[in-house]
A tleap script that builds the chain and sets N, CA, C and O, in Angstrom:
source leaprc.protein.ff14SB
mol = sequence {
  NMET LEU ILE GLY ASP LEU ALA LEU VAL SER
  ALA ALA LEU PHE THR GLY ALA ALA PHE TYR
  ILE ASN PHE ALA GLU GLN PRO ALA ARG LEU
  GLN LEU ASP ASP ARG SER LEU LEU ALA GLN
  TRP LYS PRO ALA TYR LYS ARG GLY TYR VAL
  MET GLN SER THR LEU ALA ILE VAL GLY PHE
  VAL LEU GLY VAL ALA ALA TRP TRP LEU SER
  GLY THR LEU ALA PHE LEU LEU GLY ALA VAL
  LEU LEU LEU ALA ASN TRP CPRO
}
set mol.1.N position { 0.987 -25.172 19.593 }
set mol.1.CA position { 1.794 -24.148 19.163 }
set mol.1.C position { 0.287 -23.206 19.367 }
set mol.1.O position { -0.705 -23.714 18.843 }
set mol.2.N position { 0.125 -22.098 19.976 }
set mol.2.CA position { -1.274 -21.479 20.174 }
set mol.2.C position { -1.355 -20.517 18.233 }
set mol.2.O position { -2.282 -20.281 17.458 }
set mol.3.N position { 0.027 -20.275 18.207 }
set mol.3.CA position { -0.275 -18.916 17.261 }
set mol.3.C position { -0.433 -19.877 15.787 }
set mol.3.O position { -1.234 -19.439 14.961 }
set mol.4.N position { 0.043 -20.702 15.572 }
set mol.4.CA position { -0.471 -21.599 14.207 }
set mol.4.C position { -0.862 -22.596 14.549 }
set mol.4.O position { -0.062 -23.520 14.397 }
set mol.5.N position { -1.655 -22.805 14.908 }
set mol.5.CA position { -3.657 -23.389 15.162 }
set mol.5.C position { -4.134 -21.862 14.928 }
set mol.5.O position { -4.675 -21.675 13.839 }
set mol.6.N position { -4.036 -20.926 15.640 }
set mol.6.CA position { -5.388 -19.431 15.443 }
set mol.6.C position { -5.049 -19.390 13.146 }
set mol.6.O position { -5.961 -19.398 12.321 }
set mol.7.N position { -3.281 -19.346 12.769 }
set mol.7.CA position { -2.865 -19.609 11.377 }
set mol.7.C position { -3.698 -20.384 10.502 }
set mol.7.O position { -4.143 -20.026 9.412 }
set mol.8.N position { -3.915 -21.813 11.265 }
set mol.8.CA position { -4.466 -21.955 10.916 }
set mol.8.C position { -6.356 -22.415 10.738 }
set mol.8.O position { -6.914 -23.190 9.962 }
set mol.9.N position { -6.726 -21.805 11.494 }
set mol.9.CA position { -8.184 -21.578 11.662 }
set mol.9.C position { -8.388 -20.489 11.439 }
set mol.9.O position { -9.503 -20.368 11.946 }
set mol.10.N position { -7.906 -18.653 10.659 }
set mol.10.CA position { -8.045 -17.926 10.203 }
set mol.10.C position { -7.663 -18.472 8.208 }
set mol.10.O position { -7.596 -17.797 7.181 }
set mol.11.N position { -7.553 -19.497 8.393 }
set mol.11.CA position { -6.699 -19.872 6.924 }
set mol.11.C position { -8.247 -20.968 6.574 }
set mol.11.O position { -8.441 -20.867 5.362 }
set mol.12.N position { -8.917 -21.552 6.963 }
set mol.12.CA position { -9.750 -22.670 7.093 }
set mol.12.C position { -11.059 -21.689 7.360 }
set mol.12.O position { -12.151 -22.071 6.939 }
set mol.13.N position { -10.936 -20.266 8.149 }
set mol.13.CA position { -12.413 -19.262 8.095 }
set mol.13.C position { -12.395 -18.939 6.962 }
set mol.13.O position { -13.324 -19.230 6.209 }
set mol.14.N position { -11.086 -18.101 6.477 }
set mol.14.CA position { -11.175 -18.296 4.557 }
set mol.14.C position { -11.315 -18.595 3.536 }
set mol.14.O position { -11.739 -17.992 2.550 }
set mol.15.N position { -10.881 -19.797 3.729 }
set mol.15.CA position { -11.371 -21.013 2.814 }
set mol.15.C position { -12.755 -20.934 2.722 }
set mol.15.O position { -13.120 -20.487 1.635 }
set mol.16.N position { -13.818 -21.270 3.639 }
set mol.16.CA position { -14.885 -21.587 4.221 }
set mol.16.C position { -15.599 -20.352 3.849 }
set mol.16.O position { -16.829 -20.379 3.892 }
set mol.17.N position { -14.893 -19.095 3.430 }
set mol.17.CA position { -16.028 -17.839 3.191 }
set mol.17.C position { -16.185 -18.072 1.815 }
set mol.17.O position { -17.244 -17.893 1.213 }
set mol.18.N position { -14.806 -18.596 1.156 }
set mol.18.CA position { -14.488 -18.582 -0.132 }
set mol.18.C position { -15.191 -19.869 -0.964 }
set mol.18.O position { -15.689 -19.837 -2.090 }
set mol.19.N position { -15.122 -20.524 -0.436 }
set mol.19.CA position { -16.165 -21.785 -0.541 }
set mol.19.C position { -17.399 -21.960 -0.715 }
set mol.19.O position { -17.913 -22.662 -1.586 }
set mol.20.N position { -17.955 -21.307 0.133 }
set mol.20.CA position { -19.518 -21.109 -0.058 }
set mol.20.C position { -20.115 -19.514 -0.803 }
set mol.20.O position { -21.317 -19.327 -0.992 }
set mol.21.N position { -18.973 -18.402 -1.184 }
set mol.21.CA position { -19.536 -18.287 -1.827 }
set mol.21.C position { -19.614 -18.289 -3.303 }
set mol.21.O position { -20.480 -18.001 -4.130 }
set mol.22.N position { -18.277 -18.762 -3.335 }
set mol.22.CA position { -17.946 -19.739 -4.918 }
set mol.22.C position { -19.555 -21.162 -5.547 }
set mol.22.O position { -20.191 -21.103 -6.600 }
set mol.23.N position { -19.655 -21.884 -4.767 }
set mol.23.CA position { -20.430 -22.509 -4.942 }
set mol.23.C position { -21.963 -22.289 -4.466 }
set mol.23.O position { -22.873 -22.688 -5.193 }
set mol.24.N position { -22.115 -21.928 -3.773 }
set mol.24.CA position { -23.779 -21.487 -3.001 }
set mol.24.C position { -24.258 -20.118 -3.147 }
set mol.24.O position { -25.405 -19.941 -3.555 }
set mol.25.N position { -23.564 -19.208 -2.881 }
set mol.25.CA position { -24.038 -17.296 -2.987 }
set mol.25.C position { -24.708 -17.311 -4.396 }
set mol.25.O position { -25.809 -17.374 -4.942 }
set mol.26.N position { -23.036 -17.192 -4.715 }
set mol.26.CA position { -22.879 -17.195 -6.155 }
set mol.26.C position { -24.194 -17.477 -7.101 }
set mol.26.O position { -25.079 -16.700 -7.458 }
set mol.27.N position { -23.934 -19.327 -7.466 }
set mol.27.CA position { -25.016 -19.842 -8.050 }
set mol.27.C position { -26.815 -19.130 -7.914 }
set mol.27.O position { -27.744 -19.011 -8.713 }
set mol.28.N position { -26.663 -18.880 -6.844 }
set mol.28.CA position { -28.180 -18.516 -6.251 }
set mol.28.C position { -27.840 -17.214 -6.461 }
set mol.28.O position { -27.764 -17.346 -7.683 }
set mol.29.N position { -27.608 -16.224 -6.315 }
set mol.29.CA position { -27.077 -15.045 -6.927 }
set mol.29.C position { -27.584 -14.807 -8.802 }
set mol.29.O position { -28.492 -14.185 -9.352 }
set mol.30.N position { -26.759 -15.432 -9.156 }
set mol.30.CA position { -27.095 -15.698 -10.744 }
set mol.30.C position { -28.680 -16.019 -11.056 }
set mol.30.O position { -29.236 -15.225 -11.816 }
set mol.31.N position { -29.461 -17.122 -10.533 }
set mol.31.CA position { -30.588 -17.019 -10.945 }
set mol.31.C position { -31.827 -15.561 -11.059 }
set mol.31.O position { -32.776 -15.670 -11.834 }
set mol.32.N position { -31.693 -14.592 -10.416 }
set mol.32.CA position { -32.011 -13.782 -10.269 }
set mol.32.C position { -32.126 -12.544 -11.706 }
set mol.32.O position { -31.317 -12.423 -12.625 }
set mol.33.N position { -32.875 -12.083 -11.570 }
set mol.33.CA position { -33.033 -11.243 -13.014 }
set mol.33.C position { -31.933 -10.003 -12.772 }
set mol.33.O position { -31.579 -9.662 -11.644 }
set mol.34.N position { -31.402 -9.321 -14.124 }
set mol.34.CA position { -30.036 -7.965 -13.698 }
set mol.34.C position { -30.147 -7.572 -12.397 }
set mol.34.O position { -29.303 -7.605 -11.502 }
set mol.35.N position { -31.570 -7.098 -12.384 }
set mol.35.CA position { -31.295 -6.032 -11.531 }
set mol.35.C position { -31.588 -6.368 -9.970 }
set mol.35.O position { -31.095 -5.761 -9.021 }
set mol.36.N position { -32.143 -7.038 -9.926 }
set mol.36.CA position { -32.316 -7.723 -8.448 }
set mol.36.C position { -30.730 -8.166 -8.286 }
set mol.36.O position { -30.235 -7.907 -7.189 }
set mol.37.N position { -29.955 -8.752 -9.184 }
set mol.37.CA position { -28.791 -9.314 -9.299 }
set mol.37.C position { -27.932 -7.943 -8.641 }
set mol.37.O position { -27.705 -8.205 -7.459 }
set mol.38.N position { -27.487 -6.835 -8.938 }
set mol.38.CA position { -27.097 -5.788 -8.818 }
set mol.38.C position { -26.914 -5.357 -7.592 }
set mol.38.O position { -25.980 -5.244 -6.798 }
set mol.39.N position { -28.681 -5.024 -7.664 }
set mol.39.CA position { -29.175 -5.047 -6.303 }
set mol.39.C position { -28.212 -5.668 -4.415 }
set mol.39.O position { -27.776 -5.230 -3.350 }
set mol.40.N position { -28.358 -6.574 -4.992 }
set mol.40.CA position { -27.942 -8.107 -3.765 }
set mol.40.C position { -26.611 -8.019 -4.433 }
set mol.40.O position { -27.136 -9.105 -4.186 }
set mol.41.N position { -25.901 -7.941 -4.788 }
set mol.41.CA position { -24.607 -7.988 -5.128 }
set mol.41.C position { -23.706 -6.909 -4.574 }
set mol.41.O position { -22.610 -7.150 -4.068 }
set mol.42.N position { -24.154 -5.882 -4.681 }
set mol.42.CA position { -22.797 -4.940 -3.909 }
set mol.42.C position { -22.930 -4.776 -3.001 }
set mol.42.O position { -21.968 -5.270 -2.412 }
set mol.43.N position { -23.848 -4.161 -2.063 }
set mol.43.CA position { -24.369 -4.518 -0.867 }
set mol.43.C position { -23.084 -6.320 -0.587 }
set mol.43.O position { -21.890 -6.210 -0.310 }
set mol.44.N position { -23.606 -7.322 -0.716 }
set mol.44.CA position { -23.000 -8.719 -0.353 }
set mol.44.C position { -21.353 -8.338 -0.838 }
set mol.44.O position { -20.549 -8.867 -0.071 }
set mol.45.N position { -20.737 -7.574 -1.893 }
set mol.45.CA position { -19.341 -7.656 -2.667 }
set mol.45.C position { -18.510 -7.295 -1.355 }
set mol.45.O position { -17.656 -7.952 -0.760 }
set mol.46.N position { -19.271 -5.495 -0.995 }
set mol.46.CA position { -18.827 -4.804 0.655 }
set mol.46.C position { -18.393 -5.712 1.310 }
set mol.46.O position { -17.198 -6.010 1.303 }
set mol.47.N position { -19.444 -6.430 2.125 }
set mol.47.CA position { -18.985 -6.669 2.748 }
set mol.47.C position { -18.402 -7.968 2.519 }
set mol.47.O position { -17.207 -8.152 2.749 }
set mol.48.N position { -19.145 -8.878 2.086 }
set mol.48.CA position { -17.245 -9.895 1.818 }
set mol.48.C position { -16.334 -9.631 1.721 }
set mol.48.O position { -15.481 -10.245 2.361 }
set mol.49.N position { -16.001 -8.663 0.948 }
set mol.49.CA position { -14.492 -7.804 0.825 }
set mol.49.C position { -13.794 -7.720 2.145 }
set mol.49.O position { -12.734 -8.165 2.586 }
set mol.50.N position { -15.346 -6.559 2.895 }
set mol.50.CA position { -14.313 -6.653 4.025 }
set mol.50.C position { -13.716 -7.934 5.066 }
set mol.50.O position { -12.571 -7.931 5.519 }
set mol.51.N position { -14.677 -8.948 5.318 }
set mol.51.CA position { -14.782 -10.014 5.441 }
set mol.51.C position { -13.379 -11.215 5.379 }
set mol.51.O position { -12.908 -11.854 6.320 }
set mol.52.N position { -13.014 -11.220 4.105 }
set mol.52.CA position { -11.995 -12.037 3.336 }
set mol.52.C position { -10.842 -11.356 3.942 }
set mol.52.O position { -9.987 -11.937 4.611 }
set mol.53.N position { -10.856 -10.085 3.675 }
set mol.53.CA position { -9.378 -9.067 3.788 }
set mol.53.C position { -8.781 -9.506 5.160 }
set mol.53.O position { -7.728 -10.059 5.477 }
set mol.54.N position { -9.613 -9.153 5.692 }
set mol.54.CA position { -9.527 -9.143 7.300 }
set mol.54.C position { -9.301 -10.773 7.766 }
set mol.54.O position { -8.685 -11.044 8.797 }
set mol.55.N position { -9.745 -11.582 7.078 }
set mol.55.CA position { -9.320 -12.893 7.676 }
set mol.55.C position { -8.083 -13.249 6.995 }
set mol.55.O position { -7.236 -13.858 7.649 }
set mol.56.N position { -7.805 -12.894 5.508 }
set mol.56.CA position { -6.496 -12.567 4.808 }
set mol.56.C position { -5.168 -12.086 5.417 }
set mol.56.O position { -4.138 -12.759 5.381 }
set mol.57.N position { -5.289 -10.632 6.089 }
set mol.57.CA position { -4.579 -10.006 6.786 }
set mol.57.C position { -3.916 -11.108 8.366 }
set mol.57.O position { -2.777 -11.531 8.561 }
set mol.58.N position { -5.102 -11.259 9.179 }
set mol.58.CA position { -4.782 -12.245 10.099 }
set mol.58.C position { -4.480 -13.153 10.258 }
set mol.58.O position { -3.803 -13.464 11.238 }
set mol.59.N position { -4.974 -14.207 9.083 }
set mol.59.CA position { -4.238 -15.709 8.797 }
set mol.59.C position { -2.190 -14.999 8.370 }
set mol.59.O position { -1.264 -15.480 9.023 }
set mol.60.N position { -1.906 -13.895 7.251 }
set mol.60.CA position { -0.954 -13.588 7.166 }
set mol.60.C position { -0.129 -13.634 8.050 }
set mol.60.O position { 0.749 -14.495 8.085 }
set mol.61.N position { -0.326 -12.351 9.258 }
set mol.61.CA position { -0.200 -12.238 10.348 }
set mol.61.C position { 0.312 -13.321 10.882 }
set mol.61.O position { 1.474 -13.604 10.591 }
set mol.62.N position { -0.567 -14.312 11.933 }
set mol.62.CA position { 0.062 -15.398 12.023 }
set mol.62.C position { 0.362 -16.361 11.899 }
set mol.62.O position { 0.695 -17.158 12.777 }
set mol.63.N position { 0.295 -16.565 10.384 }
set mol.63.CA position { 1.423 -17.416 9.816 }
set mol.63.C position { 2.735 -16.950 9.667 }
set mol.63.O position { 3.535 -17.736 10.174 }
set mol.64.N position { 3.252 -15.968 9.163 }
set mol.64.CA position { 4.570 -15.077 9.669 }
set mol.64.C position { 5.365 -15.142 10.556 }
set mol.64.O position { 6.587 -15.121 10.411 }
set mol.65.N position { 4.416 -15.280 12.184 }
set mol.65.CA position { 3.911 -15.287 13.703 }
set mol.65.C position { 4.718 -16.670 13.537 }
set mol.65.O position { 5.940 -16.818 13.518 }
set mol.66.N position { 4.054 -17.308 13.462 }
set mol.66.CA position { 4.106 -19.085 13.397 }
set mol.66.C position { 5.440 -19.541 13.213 }
set mol.66.O position { 6.235 -20.189 13.893 }
set mol.67.N position { 5.449 -18.749 11.539 }
set mol.67.CA position { 6.945 -19.266 10.720 }
set mol.67.C position { 8.127 -18.809 12.274 }
set mol.67.O position { 8.747 -19.515 13.069 }
set mol.68.N position { 8.009 -17.648 12.148 }
set mol.68.CA position { 9.172 -17.030 13.067 }
set mol.68.C position { 9.231 -17.895 14.242 }
set mol.68.O position { 10.368 -18.216 14.589 }
set mol.69.N position { 8.391 -18.280 14.832 }
set mol.69.CA position { 8.691 -18.890 16.167 }
set mol.69.C position { 9.252 -20.266 15.744 }
set mol.69.O position { 10.456 -20.406 15.961 }
set mol.70.N position { 8.697 -21.155 15.262 }
set mol.70.CA position { 8.751 -22.714 15.246 }
set mol.70.C position { 9.962 -22.974 13.531 }
set mol.70.O position { 10.630 -23.973 13.264 }
set mol.71.N position { 9.856 -21.932 12.871 }
set mol.71.CA position { 10.953 -22.577 11.706 }
set mol.71.C position { 10.394 -23.010 11.052 }
set mol.71.O position { 11.039 -23.063 10.004 }
set mol.72.N position { 8.754 -23.754 10.852 }
set mol.72.CA position { 8.392 -24.061 10.234 }
set mol.72.C position { 8.357 -23.745 8.833 }
set mol.72.O position { 8.557 -22.535 8.719 }
set mol.73.N position { 8.199 -24.268 7.771 }
set mol.73.CA position { 8.454 -23.486 6.170 }
set mol.73.C position { 6.896 -23.172 5.648 }
set mol.73.O position { 6.370 -22.229 5.056 }
set mol.74.N position { 6.328 -24.750 6.297 }
set mol.74.CA position { 4.311 -24.731 5.477 }
set mol.74.C position { 3.941 -23.618 6.362 }
set mol.74.O position { 2.766 -23.309 6.168 }
set mol.75.N position { 4.702 -22.662 7.565 }
set mol.75.CA position { 3.582 -21.548 8.169 }
set mol.75.C position { 3.414 -21.003 7.316 }
set mol.75.O position { 2.328 -20.864 6.754 }
set mol.76.N position { 5.084 -20.274 6.800 }
set mol.76.CA position { 5.505 -18.938 5.748 }
set mol.76.C position { 4.500 -19.536 4.748 }
set mol.76.O position { 3.313 -19.217 4.828 }
set mol.77.N position { 4.833 -20.186 4.034 }
set mol.77.CA position { 4.463 -20.993 2.581 }
set mol.77.C position { 2.896 -20.252 2.819 }
set mol.77.O position { 2.637 -19.066 2.614 }
set mol.78.N position { 2.052 -21.199 3.256 }
set mol.78.CA position { 0.535 -20.748 4.029 }
set mol.78.C position { 0.578 -19.252 4.134 }
set mol.78.O position { 0.751 -18.666 3.065 }
set mol.79.N position { 0.477 -18.663 5.004 }
set mol.79.CA position { 0.594 -17.398 4.967 }
set mol.79.C position { 1.100 -16.575 3.450 }
set mol.79.O position { 0.654 -15.438 3.599 }
set mol.80.N position { 1.497 -16.606 2.690 }
set mol.80.CA position { 1.714 -15.820 1.375 }
set mol.80.C position { 0.661 -16.240 0.184 }
set mol.80.O position { 0.379 -15.474 -0.738 }
set mol.81.N position { 0.022 -17.797 0.354 }
set mol.81.CA position { -1.115 -17.904 -0.165 }
set mol.81.C position { -2.121 -16.963 0.172 }
set mol.81.O position { -2.827 -16.249 -0.541 }
set mol.82.N position { -2.030 -17.132 1.632 }
set mol.82.CA position { -3.596 -16.467 1.891 }
set mol.82.C position { -3.031 -15.088 1.035 }
set mol.82.O position { -3.552 -15.028 -0.078 }
set mol.83.N position { -2.327 -14.266 1.248 }
set mol.83.CA position { -2.431 -12.924 -0.007 }
set mol.83.C position { -2.211 -13.386 -1.568 }
set mol.83.O position { -2.260 -12.427 -2.339 }
set mol.84.N position { -2.015 -14.455 -2.093 }
set mol.84.CA position { -1.371 -14.539 -3.090 }
set mol.84.C position { -2.829 -13.994 -4.096 }
set mol.84.O position { -2.667 -13.853 -5.308 }
set mol.85.N position { -4.246 -13.712 -3.440 }
set mol.85.CA position { -5.433 -14.359 -4.519 }
set mol.85.C position { -5.422 -12.335 -4.895 }
set mol.85.O position { -5.965 -11.891 -5.906 }
set mol.86.N position { -4.810 -11.553 -4.006 }
set mol.86.CA position { -5.673 -10.583 -3.882 }
set mol.86.C position { -4.996 -9.434 -5.236 }
set mol.86.O position { -5.529 -8.326 -5.177 }
set mol.87.N position { -4.040 -9.566 -6.271 }
set mol.87.CA position { -3.202 -8.819 -7.277 }
set mol.87.C position { -4.533 -9.313 -8.884 }
set mol.87.O position { -4.297 -8.917 -10.025 }
savepdb mol mol.pdb
quit
């Protein structure tokens, strides 16, 4: 099922981006002085928000479509979990 594979790829990209930000980018950014930290953080946050929100929405839509076509509840659960961190 191609849609299920694409949903999995979207979720993996989202997870990889979140892992990179939390374990590589943010600790390195915290080594900067406050002025440099803020100057670097503002544009990085905007770009990261666009990238991760796009991946979350695409993964959600593909996950729901895969659930709809296959009836496998795991696809629906994964789709909902991709959007769960927004609030």
